[in-house]
C-alpha positions, 0 to 999 in steps of 0.5 A: 715813674722814677720814684717807683723804679727807685723803690723797686731797686731798693726793694731788690737790694734788700731782698738779695740775701735770700735770692737764689737761696743764700742764707736759707738754712732749711733744705726744703726751702732752699730747694724750692727757692733755687730750683722752683721760684728762681729757676732760670733754665728754660723748659722746652714747653715754654716755647710751645706755650709762647707760640700758642699764646703770643699776646700774653703780657710779659708780667703775666707770662712771668707769673704763668711760668712760675705756676708752671714750675710749681705745678711741675714740682708738686705734680698735684692731682687737684688744683683750685683757682679762685676767680674767673676762668683763665685758659692760659693759666690752665694750659700752663699748669696742665702742660707741667702736670698732665694729671692735674684736674684744674677747677675754678671757683668764685670767691663766694662759692669757695668761702661757702664750701670751706664753711660747709666743709665740702673740700677734703684737702688742698693740693695747690690753691691759686687766688688773689689774696683779697678773695680770702675771707679773713674769717676763714683763714683758720678753716682754709689752713686746716685743709692743707696737708704737707704737700699743699702749696698756696699761691697768692697774687696782689699781696700788697694791693691794699690794706686788707690784702696786706693784712690777710697775707700777714695773718697767713704768714704768721699762722703756726699751721704753715712752715714757710712763706715766700714773699715775691713782693707782688706774689706770695707762696705758702708751703707746709713741707717742714714745720720744724724750721719755719721761715719767711723769705723775701725773694727777688722775682 
């Protein structure tokens, strides 16, 4: 446990330069870091959701709040979540974006739909990175448009997850990637100033 805590402290020190937007040249990336990822001001709906779901673990709630802020920022119409149905995550997202249609899909169904081109485009995608088939990364990114946001969990869970995340980050189709250590976010806002930012979260 002590080794893990020391490792976390060192990681946070290394990531300080990009935290709160320091050293970020892209205006869109700076805004996204400072006012979406790192936003500390409480939304009034946080209290309502805390009361509605009192037993959520701290780390899980932290992720739900991140998804809330991203949904509020993007005001997306369609949000795709890969994995089991999560009523708490759905509530956080719909509280932030009333118009959002939240759809859940199994890993296999999502991969098949990509291969069969049954998905027109992606507004927001939330998935464990291990659910992404390395062979479908190119097809997945072709569905993304300028306003698309991809949110991944477990980007360091195992070698496969690390490799899939690296493949996504290095693809020329994306503009910015935000490495939050446990989570990863990819945007397509400004491809003229591609950046890869390591953020304390």
